[in-house]
KESE-254569 format. One line per 5 residues: number of its first residue (from 0); for each residue z, y, x of N, C-alpha, C. Coordinates in nm, 4 decimals. Atoms other than C-alpha are relative to their C-alpha. Last residue first. Layout:
N
NUM> Z,Y,X,Z,Y,X,Z,Y,X; ...
//
This chain:
109
108> 0.0508,0.0720,-0.1240,-3.7533,-2.2181,2.6298,0.0642,0.0518,0.1201; 0.0890,-0.1005,-0.0716,-3.5352,-2.0926,2.3417,-0.0422,-0.0695,0.1251; 0.0624,0.0539,-0.1202,-3.3770,-2.3145,2.0742,-0.0859,0.1062,0.0621; 0.1116,-0.0712,-0.0494,-3.1427,-2.1883,1.8074,-0.0467,-0.0623,0.1288; 0.0031,0.0229,-0.1322,-2.9128,-2.4188,1.6063,-0.1260,0.0603,0.0527
103> 0.1327,-0.0426,-0.0510,-2.8077,-2.2896,1.2675,-0.0013,-0.0204,0.1473; 0.0140,-0.0134,-0.1415,-2.5221,-2.4651,1.0900,-0.1372,0.0543,0.0285; 0.1340,-0.0468,-0.0290,-2.3766,-2.4601,0.7363,-0.0081,0.0230,0.1541; -0.0040,-0.1096,-0.0945,-2.0576,-2.6776,0.7074,-0.1479,0.0460,0.0345; 0.1380,-0.0201,-0.0341,-1.9979,-2.8971,0.4023,-0.0025,0.1249,0.0910
98> 0.0596,-0.1364,0.0277,-1.6313,-2.9979,0.3855,-0.1451,-0.0094,0.0373; 0.1304,-0.0240,-0.0598,-1.4418,-3.3271,0.3599,-0.0505,0.1393,-0.0326; 0.1146,0.0595,0.0746,-1.0800,-3.3084,0.2665,-0.1210,0.0244,0.0779; -0.0429,0.0951,0.1048,-0.7300,-3.2302,0.4045,-0.1009,-0.0699,-0.0723; -0.0142,-0.0575,0.1331,-0.8676,-3.0692,0.7212,0.0528,-0.1023,-0.0927
93> -0.0370,0.0924,0.1130,-0.8865,-3.1397,1.0933,0.0187,0.0856,-0.1252; -0.1439,0.0143,0.0272,-1.0562,-2.8849,1.3119,0.0257,-0.0892,-0.1083; -0.0683,-0.1040,0.0656,-1.4255,-2.9594,1.3739,0.1466,-0.0127,-0.0004; -0.1244,0.0360,0.0580,-1.6126,-3.1840,1.6166,0.0602,0.1250,-0.0576; -0.0842,-0.1049,0.0132,-1.9818,-3.1751,1.7284,0.1354,-0.0477,-0.0719
88> -0.1032,0.0000,-0.1025,-2.1487,-3.4898,1.8454,0.0994,0.1069,-0.0136; -0.0792,0.1221,0.0133,-2.3534,-3.5489,1.5321,0.1158,-0.0126,0.0957; -0.1057,-0.0267,0.1137,-2.4646,-3.1801,1.5602,0.0896,-0.1242,-0.0186; -0.1144,-0.0836,-0.0479,-2.6261,-3.2568,1.9032,0.1087,0.0187,-0.1105; -0.0752,0.0826,-0.1093,-2.8413,-3.5494,1.7813,0.1209,0.0860,0.0528
83> -0.0773,0.1085,0.0642,-2.9382,-3.3476,1.4708,0.0876,-0.0798,0.0942; -0.1070,-0.0667,0.0718,-3.0512,-3.0493,1.6711,0.0900,-0.1004,-0.0708; -0.0948,-0.0427,-0.1071,-3.2544,-3.2694,1.9152,0.1194,0.0790,-0.0726; -0.0732,0.1191,-0.0473,-3.4165,-3.4493,1.6116,0.0985,0.0424,0.1033; -0.1002,0.0450,0.0931,-3.5114,-3.1105,1.4378,0.0836,-0.1171,0.0569
78> -0.1297,-0.0370,-0.0403,-3.6795,-2.9350,1.7263,0.1066,-0.0781,-0.0725; -0.0211,0.0307,-0.1428,-4.0280,-3.0876,1.7085,0.1430,0.0232,0.0456; -0.0135,0.1441,-0.0113,-4.0199,-3.0664,1.3275,0.0289,-0.0581,0.1474; 0.1229,0.0596,-0.0513,-3.9710,-2.6795,1.3370,0.0270,-0.1550,0.0279; 0.0178,-0.0219,-0.1389,-3.6821,-2.5674,1.1172,-0.1287,-0.0776,0.0416
73> 0.1168,-0.0732,-0.0402,-3.5334,-2.6053,0.7726,-0.0100,0.0045,0.1562; 0.0392,-0.0947,0.1093,-3.2515,-2.7444,0.5553,-0.1319,0.0678,0.0521; 0.0834,-0.1161,-0.0539,-3.1776,-3.0452,0.7665,-0.0483,0.0750,-0.1147; 0.1201,-0.0170,0.0902,-2.8983,-3.2621,0.6153,-0.0778,0.1205,0.0545; 0.0679,-0.1319,-0.0239,-2.6449,-3.3958,0.8714,-0.1198,0.0028,-0.0831
68> 0.1440,-0.0068,0.0255,-2.4030,-3.6763,0.7779,-0.0535,0.1451,0.0347; 0.0431,0.1315,0.0802,-2.0485,-3.7943,0.8592,-0.1428,0.0013,-0.0205; 0.1216,-0.0158,0.0937,-1.9655,-3.5388,1.1277,-0.0344,-0.1297,-0.0627; 0.1193,0.0624,-0.0467,-1.6092,-3.5852,1.2754,-0.1080,0.0179,-0.0977; 0.0736,-0.0896,-0.0804,-1.3340,-3.3403,1.2041,-0.1333,-0.0531,0.0510
63> -0.0389,0.0129,-0.1410,-1.0667,-3.5875,1.0853,-0.0849,0.0884,0.0938; -0.1359,-0.0696,-0.0120,-1.1172,-3.4719,0.7208,0.0511,-0.0021,0.1420; -0.1258,0.0736,0.0513,-1.4796,-3.5735,0.7410,0.1280,0.0751,0.0267; -0.0878,0.0279,-0.0994,-1.7642,-3.3193,0.7966,0.1264,-0.0652,-0.0651; -0.1082,0.0490,0.0808,-2.0790,-3.3115,0.5987,0.1041,-0.0483,0.0891
58> -0.0714,0.1189,-0.0404,-2.3155,-3.1112,0.8111,0.1168,-0.0236,-0.1035; -0.1256,-0.0042,0.0583,-2.5723,-2.8610,0.6739,0.0709,-0.1337,0.0356; -0.0477,0.1308,0.0524,-2.8718,-2.7757,0.8669,0.1318,0.0169,-0.0680; -0.1149,-0.0237,0.0923,-3.0924,-2.4839,0.9840,0.0412,-0.1401,-0.0607; -0.0114,0.1049,0.1061,-3.3046,-2.5481,1.2866,0.1192,0.0236,-0.0774
53> -0.1408,0.0505,0.0306,-3.4071,-2.2552,1.5111,-0.0149,-0.1093,-0.1113; -0.0364,-0.0119,0.1480,-3.7088,-2.1318,1.6932,0.1429,-0.0495,-0.0248; -0.1299,-0.0475,0.0244,-3.8830,-2.1511,2.0336,0.0171,0.0009,-0.1582; -0.0494,-0.0192,0.1413,-4.1794,-2.3449,2.1529,0.1379,0.0457,-0.0169; -0.0772,-0.1313,-0.0058,-4.3194,-2.3068,2.5047,0.0435,0.0419,-0.1448
48> 0.0579,-0.0894,0.0905,-4.5548,-2.5938,2.4152,0.0559,0.1394,0.0007; 0.1355,-0.0005,-0.0388,-4.4482,-2.7915,2.7150,-0.0744,0.1023,-0.0828; 0.0079,-0.0800,-0.1316,-4.0845,-2.6991,2.6571,-0.1504,0.0112,0.0446; -0.0158,-0.1440,0.0357,-4.1216,-2.8092,2.2921,-0.0068,0.0882,0.1234; 0.1178,-0.0417,0.0729,-4.2667,-3.1444,2.4028,0.0096,0.1526,-0.0373
43> 0.0983,-0.0201,-0.0995,-3.9799,-3.1887,2.6576,-0.1318,0.0520,-0.0672; 0.0933,0.1071,-0.0069,-3.7211,-3.1393,2.3817,-0.1092,0.0346,0.0968; 0.1230,-0.0617,0.0410,-3.4346,-2.8977,2.4611,-0.1117,-0.0987,0.0230; 0.0959,0.0143,-0.0937,-3.1243,-3.1095,2.4670,-0.1324,0.0630,-0.0472; 0.1073,0.1057,0.0122,-2.8800,-2.9811,2.2172,-0.0901,0.0039,0.1226
38> 0.1342,-0.0738,-0.0108,-2.5610,-2.7895,2.3188,-0.1111,-0.1137,-0.0111; 0.0865,0.0669,-0.1126,-2.2513,-2.9778,2.2037,-0.1366,0.0712,-0.0184; 0.1405,-0.0128,0.0373,-1.9901,-2.7752,2.0031,-0.0770,-0.0472,0.1131; 0.0880,0.0426,-0.1052,-1.6312,-2.8942,2.0170,-0.1420,0.0104,-0.0431; -0.0911,0.0271,-0.1210,-1.3437,-2.7397,1.8190,-0.0900,-0.0310,0.1171
33> 0.0571,0.1065,-0.0849,-1.5621,-2.5855,1.5384,0.0892,-0.0062,0.1283; 0.0341,-0.0361,-0.1354,-1.3374,-2.3986,1.2889,-0.0553,-0.1149,0.0854; -0.0791,0.0706,-0.1092,-1.3538,-2.4967,0.9283,-0.0409,0.0564,0.1408; -0.1345,-0.0603,-0.0221,-1.4495,-2.2815,0.6324,0.0712,-0.0541,0.1150; -0.0071,-0.0727,-0.1278,-1.8301,-2.3256,0.6059,0.1380,0.0539,0.0293
28> 0.1160,-0.0360,-0.0836,-1.8548,-2.4211,0.2410,0.0346,0.0764,0.1215; 0.0171,-0.1437,-0.0165,-1.5671,-2.5981,0.0614,-0.1215,0.0170,0.0867; 0.0318,-0.0524,-0.1425,-1.5790,-2.9475,-0.0656,-0.0216,0.1441,0.0022; -0.1187,-0.0604,-0.0498,-1.3861,-3.0617,-0.3769,-0.0251,0.0541,0.1334; -0.0230,0.0590,-0.1311,-1.7123,-3.1369,-0.5514,0.1058,0.0810,0.0609
23> -0.0133,-0.0999,-0.0987,-1.7207,-3.0873,-0.9258,0.0247,-0.0677,0.1348; 0.1153,-0.0179,-0.0842,-1.8502,-3.3711,-1.1407,0.0049,0.0998,0.1083; 0.0327,0.1314,-0.0494,-1.5226,-3.4954,-1.2998,-0.1187,0.0172,0.1022; -0.1018,0.0427,-0.0959,-1.3889,-3.1414,-1.3351,-0.0358,-0.1290,0.0626; 0.0270,-0.0903,-0.1252,-1.7101,-3.0238,-1.5079,0.0979,-0.0376,0.1130
18> 0.1058,0.0362,-0.0810,-1.6786,-3.3316,-1.7379,-0.0229,0.0875,0.1221; -0.0134,0.1029,-0.0864,-1.3290,-3.2693,-1.8587,-0.1144,-0.0279,0.0908; -0.1243,-0.0050,-0.0786,-1.3232,-2.9340,-2.0263,0.0067,-0.1086,0.1089; -0.0223,-0.1304,-0.0521,-1.6631,-2.8697,-2.1809,0.1194,0.0044,0.0862; 0.1057,-0.0444,-0.0943,-1.7743,-3.2306,-2.2195,0.0261,0.1355,0.0606
13> 0.0066,0.0841,-0.1198,-1.4470,-3.3457,-2.3598,-0.0963,0.0526,0.1038; -0.1162,-0.0335,-0.0710,-1.4186,-3.0508,-2.6069,0.0039,-0.0848,0.1360; 0.0299,-0.1374,-0.0586,-1.7809,-3.1043,-2.7234,0.1266,0.0409,0.0914; 0.1057,0.0193,-0.1045,-1.7082,-3.4741,-2.7817,-0.0230,0.1315,0.0765; -0.0676,0.0702,-0.1127,-1.3769,-3.4001,-2.9565,-0.1067,-0.0166,0.1080
8> -0.0950,-0.1053,-0.0634,-1.5457,-3.1419,-3.1781,0.0550,-0.0620,0.1136; 0.0859,-0.0966,-0.0861,-1.8341,-3.3802,-3.2575,0.0911,0.0867,0.0774; 0.0669,0.0826,-0.1022,-1.5797,-3.6421,-3.3764,-0.0814,0.0770,0.0988; -0.0964,0.0242,-0.1019,-1.3807,-3.3903,-3.5798,-0.0456,-0.0744,0.1223; -0.0762,0.1203,0.0287,-1.6937,-3.2897,-3.7758,0.1008,-0.0158,0.1160
3> 0.0364,0.1011,-0.0912,-1.8076,-2.9282,-3.7359,0.0947,-0.1190,-0.0235; -0.1247,0.0656,-0.0669,-1.7857,-2.7059,-4.0365,-0.0421,-0.1129,0.0878; -0.0001,0.1508,0.0139,-2.0929,-2.4874,-4.1194,0.1263,-0.0522,0.0797; -0.0022,0.0738,-0.1286,-2.0314,-2.1143,-4.1636,0.0198,-0.1472,-0.0211
//
């Protein structure tokens, strides 16, 4: 068996133990209660086209419950802006850290 040099051993130990902790995200997934949910405005173009569907998104929510960012994961492009505008007005229960909250907004004519 080949012997590993002490320098390589320390580098491997550092990368195996310390690096994952440095790059891990302290954010939980979908664990907070929604305190205020705003209903999106149904877009006029979607109404004209009799378009229905849903928009999937993920909100990054600050510790105070306010939405910091919204990342769209899928949905009809005509419905996306209305969903984002509504989600930015949502409020979650306070927490000790930022969280990522999965959201699905459904639109029906």
